[in-house]
ZATI-276356 format. One line per 10 residues: number of its first residue (from 1); their letters; for each residue x, y negated, z of C-alpha. Coordinates in pm, 1 decimal. Layout:
NUM = a = X Y Z  ... $
//
This chain:
1 = mthpanyrpe = -3.1 18.6 4.2  167.0 -319.3 -149.5  74.7 -630.2 81.0  -97.2 -885.8 -81.8  209.0 -1201.7 2.1  478.3 -928.6 -231.1  303.3 -1034.9 -536.1  125.5 -1346.3 -497.4  193.7 -1522.8 -763.1  416.7 -1872.6 -792.6 $
11 = pgsipessgv = 232.6 -2182.9 -643.1  128.3 -2389.2 -947.7  139.7 -2120.5 -1173.8  -211.4 -1996.6 -1178.4  -378.8 -2293.2 -1403.8  -721.6 -2476.9 -1314.2  -909.8 -2357.4 -1622.6  -1214.6 -2135.1 -1637.0  -1084.3 -1770.8 -1681.5  -1124.9 -1388.0 -1568.3 $
21 = yrfrdqddvv = -870.1 -1203.6 -1370.4  -738.8 -849.1 -1279.1  -606.1 -738.7 -1039.0  -360.4 -367.7 -1061.4  -236.0 -104.0 -814.0  94.5 -11.2 -871.3  42.0 238.4 -1182.7  -69.2 -37.1 -1407.9  -463.5 86.6 -1284.7  -695.6 -192.8 -1334.4 $
31 = iyvgkalnlr = -886.3 -207.8 -1053.8  -1076.8 -531.5 -995.2  -1197.5 -760.8 -1236.0  -1375.6 -1111.4 -1189.3  -1435.1 -1443.7 -1345.2  -1379.6 -1817.8 -1153.6  -1463.4 -2148.0 -1328.9  -1102.2 -2265.8 -1173.1  -868.1 -1983.2 -1173.0  -624.3 -2160.7 -932.5 $
41 = srlnsyfadv = -885.6 -2184.0 -641.6  -1043.6 -1880.1 -722.6  -727.9 -1627.4 -646.9  -521.6 -1875.1 -401.0  -844.3 -1774.5 -165.3  -752.7 -1371.2 -202.0  -421.9 -1489.9 -61.2  -469.0 -1753.4 172.8  -559.4 -1590.2 451.5  -581.7 -1201.2 394.1 $
51 = aslhprtyam = -679.5 -1146.6 771.4  -975.6 -1278.1 707.5  -1121.2 -1145.7 446.7  -1436.5 -910.7 408.1  -1365.9 -554.0 485.6  -1397.0 -446.0 104.3  -1190.2 -774.5 -69.5  -936.9 -696.7 213.5  -883.3 -313.0 92.0  -866.4 -425.2 -254.4 $
61 = vnsaskvdwv = -639.2 -746.6 -243.8  -463.0 -380.7 -68.5  -475.1 -190.1 -308.9  -349.3 -419.3 -576.5  30.4 -413.7 -707.7  -13.3 -761.4 -922.3  -331.8 -923.4 -1001.0  -304.5 -1146.0 -1396.1  -559.4 -1285.3 -1576.7  -650.6 -1478.0 -1897.9 $
71 = tvnnevealq = -801.5 -1893.0 -1973.5  -1107.1 -1929.1 -2193.6  -1296.3 -2262.4 -2279.9  -1614.8 -2244.4 -2115.5  -1778.7 -2009.2 -1853.1  -2013.4 -1832.0 -2081.3  -1666.1 -1749.0 -2258.0  -1588.1 -1617.4 -1912.5  -1876.2 -1386.0 -1866.4  -1821.4 -1222.1 -2198.7 $
81 = veyswikeyd = -1477.4 -1164.7 -2142.5  -1547.0 -985.0 -1757.7  -1804.0 -872.6 -1904.4  -1601.3 -684.0 -2179.8  -1324.1 -582.1 -1945.8  -1535.0 -389.4 -1674.9  -1673.7 -208.6 -2012.9  -1308.7 -114.8 -2088.6  -1144.2 -57.5 -1778.7  -1441.5 50.6 -1550.3 $
91 = prfnvryrdd = -1308.8 -42.4 -1244.8  -1267.5 54.8 -863.2  -1348.3 -238.3 -688.7  -1633.6 -341.9 -924.7  -1977.4 -213.7 -886.3  -2081.4 -42.7 -1205.2  -2455.4 -55.7 -1235.2  -2559.5 317.0 -1356.5  -2941.3 446.8 -1393.9  -2958.7 719.0 -1080.7 $
101 = ksypylavtm = -3143.5 886.0 -1361.9  -3205.8 987.4 -1660.1  -3461.8 811.6 -1828.5  -3682.6 948.7 -2105.1  -3792.9 655.4 -2395.7  -4002.9 632.1 -2658.1  -3763.2 588.0 -3011.1  -3784.0 479.6 -3304.6  -3575.5 589.7 -3584.3  -3536.9 304.1 -3829.7 $
111 = neefprvqvm = -3261.9 429.7 -3936.8  -3370.6 637.4 -4087.7  -3535.2 652.9 -4479.5  -3843.0 745.6 -4342.6  -3856.9 654.6 -3951.0  -3949.1 926.2 -3669.6  -4123.4 901.4 -3335.4  -3960.7 1108.1 -3067.4  -3880.8 1093.2 -2711.9  -3496.8 1022.7 -2624.2 $
121 = rgakkpgiky = -3241.5 1036.3 -2362.0  -2898.2 924.3 -2301.0  -2652.4 644.9 -2423.7  -2842.8 373.8 -2681.8  -2804.0 405.6 -3066.2  -2793.2 124.4 -3329.8  -3081.7 107.1 -3596.5  -3298.3 268.9 -3318.6  -3535.8 88.9 -3127.2  -3627.9 215.6 -2761.7 $
131 = fgpyahawai = -4021.6 102.7 -2590.3  -3976.1 238.2 -2247.5  -3799.7 358.7 -1989.3  -4084.5 603.4 -1892.2  -4083.0 789.6 -1574.7  -4181.6 1181.5 -1745.1  -4115.8 1298.1 -2088.8  -4513.8 1395.9 -2105.8  -4597.3 1048.4 -2062.4  -4475.7 938.0 -2359.2 $
141 = retvdqllrv = -4591.6 1259.9 -2540.6  -4963.2 1147.6 -2468.7  -4918.0 786.0 -2586.4  -4761.8 875.7 -2896.6  -5043.7 1118.9 -2987.6  -5267.4 887.9 -2906.3  -5109.5 606.1 -3094.8  -5099.7 847.2 -3403.2  -5392.5 838.0 -3475.0  -5372.4 456.4 -3592.6 $
151 = fpmrscskgv = -4972.4 444.5 -3690.0  -4955.5 800.5 -3876.5  -4598.7 788.1 -3905.7  -4418.5 1071.4 -3889.2  -4361.2 1285.8 -3562.0  -4170.5 1559.6 -3649.6  -3759.1 1716.1 -3637.0  -3575.5 1677.3 -3991.4  -3590.8 2087.0 -4029.7  -3928.8 2047.4 -4054.6 $
161 = flrhqrmarp = -3954.9 1685.0 -4267.3  -3723.8 1943.4 -4476.9  -3935.3 2297.0 -4455.9  -4237.7 2122.1 -4587.9  -4069.2 1900.5 -4847.0  -3967.7 2218.9 -4996.0  -4284.2 2411.4 -4959.9  -4486.3 2030.5 -5097.1  -4775.5 2142.8 -4822.8  -4805.9 1889.5 -4510.8 $
171 = cllgdigrca = -4802.8 1983.7 -4157.5  -5097.0 2057.3 -3962.6  -5060.4 1666.0 -3844.9  -5077.3 1542.6 -4186.5  -5383.7 1757.0 -4247.3  -5548.8 1602.6 -3971.7  -5456.6 1276.2 -4056.1  -5194.1 1177.6 -3757.0  -4894.7 1180.2 -3993.7  -4915.9 1012.6 -4368.7 $
181 = apcvgrvdea = -4706.2 1307.5 -4478.8  -4418.4 1145.5 -4622.8  -4279.8 1433.1 -4719.9  -4521.4 1578.2 -5012.1  -4569.6 1226.4 -5126.1  -4912.8 1115.4 -5008.5  -4684.4 742.4 -4909.2  -4407.5 569.9 -5080.0  -4090.3 540.2 -4848.8  -4211.2 134.9 -4839.5 $
191 = ehrriaeelc = -4530.8 177.3 -4664.7  -4409.5 480.1 -4391.0  -4149.2 226.3 -4290.0  -4497.4 -53.2 -4284.0  -4633.9 211.4 -4078.0  -4350.4 205.1 -3812.5  -4296.3 -99.8 -3803.4  -4689.5 -194.2 -3749.9  -4567.6 85.6 -3436.1  -4313.4 -108.8 -3309.7 $
201 = rflggrtekf = -4487.2 -481.9 -3318.0  -4745.1 -270.6 -3100.1  -4556.7 -90.5 -2884.9  -4337.2 -419.8 -2809.3  -4627.8 -608.2 -2634.0  -4833.6 -764.0 -2928.0  -5138.9 -557.1 -2901.9  -5402.3 -781.6 -2955.5  -5435.6 -840.3 -3264.9  -5460.0 -432.8 -3325.0 $
211 = vreieramte = -5779.8 -446.1 -3110.2  -5876.1 -794.9 -3300.4  -5853.6 -575.9 -3619.5  -5949.6 -285.4 -3558.5  -6258.9 -401.3 -3403.9  -6318.4 -699.3 -3667.2  -6332.0 -429.4 -3978.7  -6546.1 -202.4 -3767.1  -6761.5 -463.0 -3663.5  -6753.0 -498.7 -4136.5 $
221 = aaanqdyeta = -6813.3 -131.8 -4143.7  -7086.5 -81.2 -3953.4  -7242.4 -426.5 -4151.5  -7207.9 -240.2 -4482.6  -7385.8 96.0 -4358.2  -7038.8 301.8 -4391.4  -7095.4 446.1 -4047.4  -6849.5 691.8 -4148.3  -6593.2 432.0 -4125.3  -6694.2 276.7 -3835.9 $
231 = arlrddlaal = -6700.1 611.2 -3638.1  -6335.0 631.8 -3713.2  -6227.2 304.8 -3617.2  -6412.9 398.6 -3313.5  -6215.3 659.5 -3216.5  -5894.4 477.2 -3330.1  -5960.7 196.0 -3103.3  -6058.4 445.5 -2833.9  -5738.3 533.0 -2870.8  -5559.5 267.1 -2827.0 $
241 = kralarsavv = -5729.9 140.7 -2605.6  -5662.8 477.0 -2356.6  -5255.6 422.2 -2495.7  -5325.5 49.5 -2319.7  -5473.9 245.8 -1983.7  -5119.3 401.2 -1924.4  -4983.1 70.0 -1853.2  -5172.4 -145.4 -1638.3  -5225.2 -499.6 -1667.1  -5019.7 -758.4 -1431.6 $
251 = lpddtdadvi = -4882.5 -1079.5 -1597.4  -5067.1 -1306.6 -1846.1  -5122.2 -1136.5 -2202.9  -4789.3 -1366.1 -2368.7  -4578.2 -1258.9 -2029.5  -4219.6 -1097.8 -2180.3  -4036.4 -1037.8 -1865.3  -3801.3 -844.1 -1662.3  -3836.5 -814.8 -1267.7  -3611.4 -720.6 -1082.6 $
261 = gmfadelevs = -3548.1 -640.3 -661.9  -3318.4 -554.2 -471.0  -3227.5 -331.5 -166.4  -2847.5 -319.4 27.1  -2770.2 -221.1 294.6  -2418.8 -169.9 413.4  -2274.4 55.1 210.1  -2564.8 120.3 -99.7  -2750.2 -123.1 -301.5  -3076.9 -32.0 -477.8 $
271 = lqvfhvrggr = -3187.7 -182.4 -743.4  -3577.9 -188.4 -936.5  -3633.1 -326.8 -1269.6  -4008.5 -355.8 -1409.2  -3994.4 -386.9 -1794.2  -4331.1 -655.1 -1879.6  -4400.3 -720.7 -2269.3  -4705.7 -850.8 -2361.2  -4861.8 -855.7 -1923.4  -4805.5 -478.7 -1922.7 $
281 = vtgqrsfive = -4560.4 -312.7 -1744.4  -4405.2 -105.9 -2055.8  -4068.4 106.7 -1819.5  -3905.5 88.1 -1450.9  -3580.3 228.0 -1435.2  -3372.8 234.4 -1135.6  -3046.3 226.2 -1041.5  -2872.2 306.4 -663.6  -2503.2 233.8 -692.0  -2208.7 173.7 -376.5 $
291 = rtidggedel = -2097.4 -222.1 -266.2  -1761.0 -91.1 -288.7  -1653.5 -488.3 -239.0  -1742.7 -864.1 -116.8  -2059.4 -1004.4 -264.5  -2387.8 -1195.9 -158.7  -2746.7 -1019.1 -271.0  -2695.8 -1334.5 -503.9  -2302.6 -1220.1 -637.2  -2468.5 -865.1 -689.3 $
301 = veqfvtqlyg = -2754.2 -985.0 -925.3  -2600.2 -1163.2 -1139.1  -2310.2 -848.5 -1212.6  -2648.8 -634.9 -1245.4  -2814.6 -880.8 -1500.8  -2482.3 -887.9 -1680.2  -2463.3 -545.0 -1753.5  -2803.8 -458.8 -1751.0  -2793.1 -686.5 -2139.8  -2425.3 -650.5 -2209.6 $
311 = dqdgesersa = -2510.8 -239.2 -2273.8  -2773.7 -380.7 -2520.3  -2562.9 -303.2 -2939.9  -2722.0 -352.8 -3249.1  -3065.8 -440.2 -3370.8  -3227.9 -400.6 -3039.3  -3026.4 -683.5 -2853.9  -3288.8 -903.3 -2961.9  -3559.5 -719.1 -2882.4  -3432.4 -590.3 -2502.9 $
321 = vpqnvlvshl = -3420.6 -922.6 -2315.0  -3721.0 -1125.5 -2257.8  -3864.1 -1500.5 -2233.4  -3814.3 -1488.7 -1867.5  -3557.6 -1267.3 -1648.7  -3729.9 -1266.9 -1262.3  -3509.1 -1172.7 -945.5  -3504.6 -1166.6 -604.5  -3207.9 -1418.8 -533.9  -3066.4 -1615.1 -758.8 $
331 = ppntevlaew = -2769.2 -1589.5 -895.5  -2491.0 -1847.9 -836.2  -2430.8 -1903.1 -1236.5  -2806.9 -1895.0 -1335.3  -2748.0 -2228.8 -1587.9  -2423.9 -1970.3 -1698.5  -2579.7 -1678.3 -1756.3  -2841.5 -1810.5 -1871.4  -2727.6 -2000.4 -2199.2  -2570.8 -1598.4 -2283.7 $
341 = lsvlrrgkvr = -2910.3 -1436.2 -2292.1  -2975.7 -1692.6 -2474.9  -2696.9 -1607.1 -2739.1  -2806.5 -1250.0 -2728.9  -3132.3 -1301.9 -2754.3  -3147.6 -1591.3 -3003.9  -3407.3 -1757.1 -2756.8  -3462.6 -1950.3 -2499.7  -3433.7 -1728.0 -2131.1  -3492.4 -1844.5 -1876.5 $
351 = isvpargakr = -3404.6 -1697.1 -1512.5  -3634.3 -1737.7 -1190.6  -3775.9 -1684.9 -874.8  -4142.2 -1683.0 -837.8  -4199.1 -1887.7 -570.7  -4625.3 -1754.1 -602.4  -4899.9 -1614.8 -770.4  -4920.7 -1332.1 -976.8  -4554.8 -1293.0 -1033.1  -4442.5 -1378.3 -697.7 $
361 = dllatvqqna = -4662.6 -1032.3 -602.8  -4503.5 -814.8 -827.8  -4136.3 -898.2 -753.4  -4237.0 -786.7 -373.3  -4425.8 -435.4 -542.6  -4038.8 -428.4 -717.9  -3819.6 -517.3 -409.0  -4079.9 -290.7 -178.6  -3998.0 23.1 -441.2  -3600.3 -23.7 -478.0 $
371 = qesltihklr = -3604.5 -2.3 -68.4  -3841.5 312.9 -98.5  -3611.9 475.1 -368.7  -3303.7 339.1 -148.2  -3470.8 527.3 146.3  -3552.5 857.0 -87.1  -3220.1 855.3 -210.1  -3098.3 884.2 140.2  -3290.6 1133.8 271.1  -3269.3 1369.4 -10.9 $
381 = ragdltvrsq = -2870.1 1367.5 25.5  -2920.7 1425.9 372.5  -3181.7 1728.9 294.7  -2974.9 1940.2 95.6  -2861.3 2278.8 228.6  -2562.1 2232.7 -23.3  -2470.8 1929.1 18.4  -2411.3 1918.8 438.6  -2259.1 2213.4 415.5  -1994.8 2024.5 187.6 $
391 = amqqlqdylg = -2018.4 1753.8 407.3  -1864.7 1956.9 686.3  -1651.8 2122.8 483.9  -1493.2 1796.0 424.9  -1475.6 1720.8 780.4  -1260.6 1981.6 838.2  -1085.0 1980.7 567.6  -969.4 1548.5 598.7  -917.3 1589.4 997.9  -733.6 1904.1 1059.4 $
401 = lveaplriec = -1013.7 2111.9 1196.5  -980.9 2461.0 1294.7  -1346.0 2569.2 1166.7  -1615.4 2350.0 1102.2  -1820.7 2133.4 1347.5  -2142.3 2271.1 1409.4  -2208.7 2069.6 1605.1  -2123.6 1688.5 1597.5  -2237.9 1463.9 1928.3  -2129.4 1089.8 1881.7 $
411 = idisghqgtn = -2144.4 871.6 2136.6  -2216.3 468.5 2147.4  -2217.0 256.1 2440.3  -2448.3 -88.8 2391.6  -2464.9 -401.5 2637.9  -2470.4 -716.9 2622.8  -2169.0 -946.1 2772.8  -2089.0 -627.6 3033.3  -2479.2 -589.6 3202.1  -2718.7 -308.9 3150.3 $
421 = ltasivvfed = -2435.7 -73.2 2965.2  -2590.5 205.2 2792.6  -2467.4 515.8 2625.2  -2672.4 748.3 2348.5  -2566.9 1125.7 2281.4  -2678.2 1187.4 1934.4  -2629.4 1552.2 1821.4  -2633.2 1675.1 1433.8  -2630.9 2090.2 1443.9  -2593.0 2167.8 1063.7 $
431 = aaaakseyrk = -2559.6 1851.1 1005.3  -2902.5 1761.9 1035.2  -3025.1 1539.4 1369.3  -3141.0 1789.7 1679.6  -3338.9 1495.1 1841.7  -3413.7 1735.9 2129.7  -3037.8 1701.1 2247.5  -3076.1 1356.5 2241.8  -2939.5 1244.8 2544.4  -2920.0 901.7 2687.0 $
441 = yaiadhqddl = -2713.0 752.1 3015.7  -2734.6 410.7 3189.7  -2337.0 362.1 3356.1  -2221.4 127.7 3546.3  -2124.8 -244.5 3440.3  -1757.7 -221.4 3282.4  -1629.6 -583.7 3195.9  -1373.0 -338.0 3000.3  -1545.5 -143.5 2693.3  -1242.7 198.1 2676.9 $
451 = asmreavtrr = -1447.9 196.5 3073.7  -1729.8 270.1 2925.8  -1617.4 496.9 2725.3  -1430.2 709.5 2979.1  -1706.2 714.4 3185.5  -1958.3 825.2 2904.3  -1763.1 1075.7 2807.0  -1703.9 1173.5 3149.1  -2056.0 1245.1 3273.9  -2145.1 1454.7 2932.9 $
461 = fsrlapggsg = -1905.2 1675.2 2892.1  -1837.7 1688.6 3302.6  -2033.8 2015.7 3319.6  -1822.0 2240.4 3011.6  -1531.7 2116.5 3188.5  -1374.5 2532.4 3314.3  -1509.3 2584.5 3630.1  -1842.4 2392.3 3533.9  -2202.4 2436.3 3537.4  -2234.4 2444.8 3207.2 $
471 = ddevtrrryr = -2151.1 2776.6 3120.8  -2614.5 2833.0 3125.4  -2609.0 2549.5 2864.1  -2365.3 2669.0 2598.0  -2544.6 2929.7 2623.3  -2846.5 2815.7 2496.8  -2678.1 2604.9 2265.9  -2716.2 2751.3 1907.9  -2319.5 2604.5 1863.5  -2131.6 2481.6 2108.2 $
481 = pgllvvdgge = -1983.7 2110.4 2036.5  -1692.4 2084.8 1779.4  -1634.2 1719.3 1699.5  -1704.1 1453.2 1919.4  -1737.7 1099.7 1690.8  -1735.9 762.6 1870.2  -1811.7 443.3 1739.8  -1470.3 284.8 1748.6  -1117.3 264.6 1657.4  -777.9 393.6 1795.0 $
491 = pqvnaaadal = -812.7 247.2 2154.2  -1248.4 397.3 2167.4  -1066.0 738.2 2008.8  -773.3 763.5 2263.7  -1004.0 647.6 2541.9  -1179.6 929.1 2465.6  -952.8 1208.5 2426.8  -829.1 1085.5 2758.5  -1149.7 1168.8 2953.8  -1141.8 1478.9 2761.9 $
501 = aelgidfiav = -794.4 1616.1 2835.9  -898.8 1491.1 3251.1  -1144.5 1725.0 3228.3  -952.4 1993.2 3078.5  -1174.1 2074.7 2758.5  -939.0 2137.2 2444.2  -1215.5 2308.6 2247.1  -1427.8 1987.5 2114.8  -1153.5 1764.3 1870.2  -1270.8 1354.7 1839.4 $
511 = cglakrleev = -1226.6 1097.0 1565.8  -1354.1 754.0 1588.5  -1534.7 526.4 1264.1  -1410.6 223.4 1283.1  -1678.4 -48.8 1084.4  -1424.9 -241.4 921.8  -1324.5 -68.5 650.6  -1500.6 283.7 740.7  -1180.8 456.8 866.1  -1131.0 739.9 1095.2 $
521 = wlpgdrdpvi = -891.9 723.0 1355.5  -749.9 1034.7 1525.1  -607.5 1012.0 1844.4  -269.0 965.2 1877.2  -255.5 863.1 1546.0  -146.2 516.1 1447.8  -252.4 498.9 1107.4  -666.3 618.7 1006.5  -772.7 888.1 787.9  -861.2 741.6 475.7 $
531 = lprrseglyl = -1175.0 959.0 327.1  -1327.0 933.5 5.9  -1654.9 653.0 -30.1  -1818.0 848.7 -212.9  -1746.2 1158.3 -4.6  -2011.6 1369.5 170.8  -1792.7 1374.0 481.3  -1778.7 1051.3 517.1  -2104.2 946.4 495.6  -2215.4 1186.7 737.3 $
541 = lqrvrdeahr = -2021.9 1011.2 1007.4  -2229.5 728.3 878.6  -2537.8 884.1 1002.2  -2409.7 995.8 1307.2  -2258.5 718.6 1380.3  -2547.3 469.5 1274.2  -2811.8 702.7 1444.7  -2629.9 653.9 1757.2  -2616.2 319.0 1765.1  -3011.7 242.9 1679.5 $
551 = favayhrqrr = -3031.1 528.6 1936.3  -2783.7 324.0 2221.7  -2933.9 -29.0 2146.1  -3325.6 105.3 2188.5  -3206.0 208.2 2482.1  -3039.4 -97.6 2624.8  -3349.6 -304.3 2460.3  -3577.9 -139.4 2722.0  -3316.0 -122.2 3020.4  -3379.1 -522.5 2950.0 $
561 = akaarvsvld = -3647.6 -588.6 2935.6  -3735.9 -340.1 3240.3  -3459.8 -621.1 3443.5  -3657.8 -827.4 3315.6  -4012.1 -783.6 3400.8  -3900.6 -782.0 3751.9  -3633.5 -1056.2 3782.3  -3873.0 -1305.9 3925.5  -3831.8 -1113.9 4298.3  -3408.9 -1136.9 4184.7 $
571 = dipglgpsrr = -3306.7 -1486.8 4368.4  -3575.1 -1439.7 4729.8  -3343.7 -1471.5 4990.2  -3282.3 -1199.8 5202.4  -3389.8 -959.4 4904.2  -3120.6 -679.7 4731.4  -3158.1 -391.2 4573.1  -3297.8 -150.8 4737.5  -3543.4 -350.6 4872.2  -3663.1 -494.7 4598.8 $
581 = kallkqfgsv = -3687.2 -100.1 4459.3  -3868.5 -0.8 4745.3  -4095.5 -266.8 4706.1  -4189.2 -183.0 4373.3  -4217.7 159.5 4483.4  -4472.8 71.6 4728.6  -4685.6 -191.5 4557.1  -4616.8 -22.4 4150.4  -4601.7 -366.1 3963.7  -4519.1 -738.7 4091.0 $
591 = kkmrqaspde = -4836.9 -855.8 3981.6  -4993.0 -635.6 4262.8  -4708.1 -800.1 4537.5  -4890.3 -1079.7 4436.2  -5199.3 -964.7 4564.3  -5108.3 -855.5 4925.2  -5045.3 -1032.7 5235.1  -4802.4 -1058.2 5385.8  -4845.8 -816.6 5703.0  -4906.1 -565.9 5382.4 $
601 = vaqvpgiglk = -4604.7 -634.5 5226.5  -4365.3 -608.1 5633.4  -4562.8 -241.5 5659.6  -4280.6 -107.0 5345.1  -3956.2 2.1 5486.0  -3719.0 -293.2 5602.8  -3890.6 -525.6 5511.4  -3950.9 -778.6 5828.0  -4278.3 -1030.3 5881.0  -4032.2 -1307.1 5788.0 $
611 = lattvvdala = -3921.4 -1164.1 5441.8  -4274.0 -1052.0 5392.6  -4354.4 -1364.5 5432.1  -4061.4 -1523.6 5216.5  -4189.4 -1227.9 4947.4  -4565.5 -1386.9 4923.5  -4469.6 -1744.7 4892.5  -4218.2 -1692.0 4662.8  -4441.4 -1496.0 4456.1  -4709.5 -1738.0 4465.0 $
621 = aahhnggvnv = -4507.1 -2047.1 4350.6  -4332.1 -1884.2 4077.5  -4744.5 -1770.1 3991.8  -4831.5 -2130.9 4001.2  -4485.1 -2261.2 3806.7  -4583.2 -2040.8 3497.2  -4363.0 -1795.9 3619.7  -4048.9 -2014.8 3634.7  -3779.8 -1992.7 3925.4  -3827.0 -2322.5 4173.8 $
631 = ttgellgdad = -3498.5 -2271.1 4194.8  -3310.7 -2230.5 3907.6  -3579.3 -2291.5 3657.3  -3540.4 -1979.7 3468.5  -3848.8 -1843.8 3284.7  -3919.7 -1508.6 3478.4  -4236.8 -1296.2 3428.1  -4536.9 -1425.7 3313.2  -4856.0 -1419.5 3567.0  -4889.0 -1036.6 3498.7 $
641 = gnertsd = -4518.6 -976.6 3627.3  -4387.8 -872.3 3202.2  -4073.8 -1043.4 3046.5  -4184.6 -1347.2 2932.7  -3868.3 -1510.4 2671.4  -3855.8 -1903.4 2520.9  -3813.8 -1992.7 2197.2 $
//
């Protein structure tokens, strides 16, 4: 790993113009590409104070060994060069937005002599018009089946087309009117291409024109008493409406827009795109990627938009870029991005965040889809037995364990300025949460985090120490603990290992997961173990750590709330912890205590009549002042003794 100071460019050598820069590692592999309005200002920010960088950016600059750049004339050119470099080098610290599945498209092969309508997957090819994507291939086939009544174009494969051409006899679709049968010359190339172009216009969102034309023709045929033609047109109109019914109307008829919603956590980003053409949702796509470098939501959206439309090639560009791009987070260089998209579309493109109305409601739906997609992705990953087995095997290999950790326990300490400290223990067996095994402890108030960790480990595992009382407990379990994970770095790991050593326990391995760079620390090691960011082993450790943190925070909040509910008693002179506890045990709540007389309070063991009178007077004064301690002015509780907070 090269320190950034060793390859920092000479002062004054970096130009102040717009440009694009590349960070390379020691093997001259490009690991990150970025653009800047002012190259000197941007690159200096990477080297000025490395320690203050975001963890992901810190990892990138420490993985690099050199940086170079090119200057351009303006920001639009910088955007174009940045995209082309990302596509060329595929840098590991740049986010590459790839679909989380291969979506099917409805494609019309306009590059053939007789265009064909079909289902297509995979990379887009020039000369083919794509519509969608759709969630399922069967939805495309049913839509095509309806549309072929009105647009009877070829849908057969090349082999079938040539066979019937040699036979000089149309297929079944030609016989029933679902194909114009160009294979036998019923229509020429120009007429068949006209039918294909009309289908493309209809799929592109210009639906009302065709509906009106068929309605007018049907009315004229009925007026001329040509009822057979009118009936056929009526059936064609019904087929069109059934095809249109498959796409919901969400915006006004003339709206062409892509709606992009994003939901992100610390590790992954989920994006959803709804394609709206003619006011209807004609397609939807989902992307889930790893967050590999520093960047806010607005920058992630900018990178996504660049890659989404930059991947369009050839004739499909104009139809792929809509008039409006509605996003959940406005990119930092909105005007530059809109200008670049306008060049691709050869028409004006507007990027905006809708603030009200139907567009805002649709964006909220898209964002909700993105959140649910990420949740399903994580659950699917956690529920796959093969993946879980792979995760445990990776932990055994990376951490040098004797056997795979079938039972993993994790400890997390939660507190507020050293008070109301809690320790949570979560248990994963076979890489799945075993919630019945969770435990929580209220531990002593330590100002030292390491002392809290030592106490939690000692209390948890003392029963498993040689000569302890936990033999029956071990027998009841499916597995004995194989790995203890702590939330923290080297100091916390060493504290936990020391506590286990003092107990004489040597069969439990210990590791720590530090949030800064997701580094894994082992006892006594000066350097962390770096697990691949996409590895299932690291993902399992993150799940265990995050679950322990959630469980600890929940219990800590519960303790703080409980302490706040009785805080009205804290400042009464002569009323210590034991007497407060006795009073609450006797009366059950502060509210009932306030309703008691001094004589009733004095019946509590340890409470004399004088102290009882003081207690009753203090409770009455606090109630009169709305739950405010008359001495300190602190908010203590409401009239019912419940916790009260100020804004």
